[in-house]
C-alpha positions, 0 to 999 in steps of 0.5 A, a space after each residue: 299867730 300869737 305874739 309869743 309864737 314862732 316868727 316867719 323868717 325874714 327874707 332879705 334880697 340878695 344881689 349876686 354879681 354876674 360871673 365872668 362867663 355871663 359877662 362875656 357871653 354877649 360878645 362871643 358872637 362878634 369875636 367869632 369873625 376875627 377868630 375864624 380869620 385868625 384860624 384861617 391864617 394859622 391854617 395857611 401858615 401851617 400848610 406852607 411849612 416844608 414838612 407840613 404841620 409836623 414841622 412845628 415840633 422841630 427845634 426851629 419851629 418858631 422861626 419856620 412858623 413866623 416865616 410862614 405867617 409872613 409868606 402867606 399874608 398876601 394870600 390870606 389878605 386876598 382871601 379875607 377880602 373876598 370872604 368879606 365881600 361875599 359875606 356882605 352880599 349874603 347879608 344884604 340878601 338875607 337881612 330882609 328875610 330875617 326881619 320878615 320872619 322876626 316881625 311877620 312870622 313868615 317863612 318866605 321861600 319866594 325870597 329868591 325871586 326878588 334876588 333874580 328880579 333885582 339882578 335882571 333889572 339892574 343888569 338891563 339898566 347897566 346894558 342901557 348905559 354903555 357910555 357910562 360903564 365903558 369909560 374910565 371915569 369912576 364917577 360915571 361908573 358909580 353913577 351907572 351902578 347907582 342907577 342900576 341899584 335904584 332900579 333893582 331895589 324899586 322893582 324888587 320892592 314893588 314885586 314884594 308888595 304884590 307878593 305879600 298881598 296876593 300870596 303871603 297875606 292869605 297864609 299868615 299863621 300857617 307855616 306849611 301853607 307859607 312854604 308851599 305857596 311861596 315856593 310856588 310863587 318862586 317857580 312862577 316868577 322864575 318862569 316869567 323871568 325866562 319869558 321876559 329875558 330869555 332862557 339863556 344866561 346873560 353875561 355882563 362886564 363890570 364898569 371899567 373902573 371896577 375891574 382892576 385891582 389894588 396891590 397892598 402888602 403884596 396882596 391883590 385887592 379887587 376894586 369891586 370887592 372893596 366896593 361891595 364891602 363898603 356898600 355892605 357896611 353902609 347897609 348894615 349901619 343904615 339898618 341899625 340906625 333906622 331900627 335903633 334911632 327912629 320911631 318906625 324902627 322902635 315899632 318894628 323891634 317892639 313888634 318882633 318882641 310882642 306884636 300883641 302889645 304893640 297892636 294894643 297900644 294902637 299901632 297898625 302893624 298890618 301897615 308895618 308888615 307891608 313896609 317891612 316886606 317891601 324893604 326886605 324884598 328891595 334889599 334882596 333885589 340890591 343883593 341880587 345885582 351885587 351878586 350878578 356883578 360879582 359873578 358877571 352873569 345872571 340867570 333866572 334860577 340864581 335866586 333859588 340857588 342862593 336861597 339855601 345860603 341865605 337861609 343858612 345865614 339867617 339860621 346861624 345868625 338867629 331868626 329876627 336878628 339883623 346883627 346876628 345876620 350880619 355876623 353870620 354872613 361874614 362867618 359864612 363868607 370867610 369860612 367858604 374862602 378859607 376852606 376852598 383854599 386849604 381843602 377844596 374837597 371840603 368846600 361844599 360842606 363847609 357852610 353846612 358844617 358851620 351851621 351844625 357847629 353853631 346850632 350845637 352851641 346855640 340851638 336858636 342861633 348866635 343872636 336870636 330875637 328875644 321872642 320868636 312866635 
C-alpha cells in the first residue's frame, strides 16, 4: 500500500468493567440455601396467622406477622436442623458419584450397592459392640460409631475397586453400556446382601448418647442430627482441602478440566481413576451407615431407593462439582422438610420440582465443572 493511500484503522484494546449481574452470578447458588430457609420460615409464619395469609391485609398485619414469626421459630429451627442433617447425608453419598462422573465420565447406577453394603457392614460392627453402644458414655458411643464408619468405608472402597476393574473398566466411553452393566451389578450385589444378611430388614438402635435431644429456644434438636451435620461439614472441608491444596487434588481437578492434557504431561490418570472410584465408593458406604442410623433400620434395597435422590442432588449441583453437590444436597434436604410440614401432599414431588426449577434456570446445574465430556 502506498504511503499516501488510506491507512488501516487502529484498533485499541478496550477494557469493559463487568456488570453487577456478572459479579454476583457466582455467589447466587450459595445464597439459595439461606433463601430457601427464609422462605420456609415465612411460609410457616403465614400458615399460623388466624385468618391465613389473607390476614396480612388487615391493619394489624405487621404485629400479627411478627408474632407468628416468633411462635413458629422453634418449629422452623427443628425442621431446619433435620433438613441440614438429611442434606449432609445426601452430600456424603453423592459427592463421590459426582467426582467419578466428572473425572471418569462414568454413569454409575451401581452406586447404590456401596450405600447398602456400608450400611450392613457398619450395622454389623455396631451389633458386635453392645457394651460400647448401650452405655451412657459419649466417648465409647462415638468410638463405636467411628469403628463402624471405618469398617463401612473400607468395605465399600474394596467393593468399589473390584466393581471398577470387573464391571466399569470395559465400559469406558460407552454411556448406554455403563448404565446397563452398572444397573446389573447393583441387582447382583443386592441379592448377595440378601444372601449374607437375610431378606428381612434389620432394625438397630442408635448409641445411647445419640438418642436424646437438646432444647434451645424452645426447639428440640436431636443429638444425632447435630452429629450428622458436623460430620458432613468435616467431609466437605476435607474434600475441599484435598482438592484445592494437595498434588493429587490438583491432578483430579485438572483431569476434570482436560484429561488429555494431564496425560500428555506424563501423569497416569488410570491410577487416579481407580483411586477416585474407591474414594467415591467409600464415601457412599459412610453415607449408607449414617442413613441407617438416621432411619434406625437397613434393607438391601435401601441403596437403590436412595439412588434417585443422589442423582437428583448431583444433577442440581452440576456434574463434577463438589461445591455444587454440597449446596444441592442442602437445598434438597431443607426443601423436603419444609414442604412436608406445610403441604404434605406435595412432599413427594418437591424434589423433582426443585430440580426442574434449577435446570430451567441453569441447564447444566448450579455449579457444573468447566468441562464435561
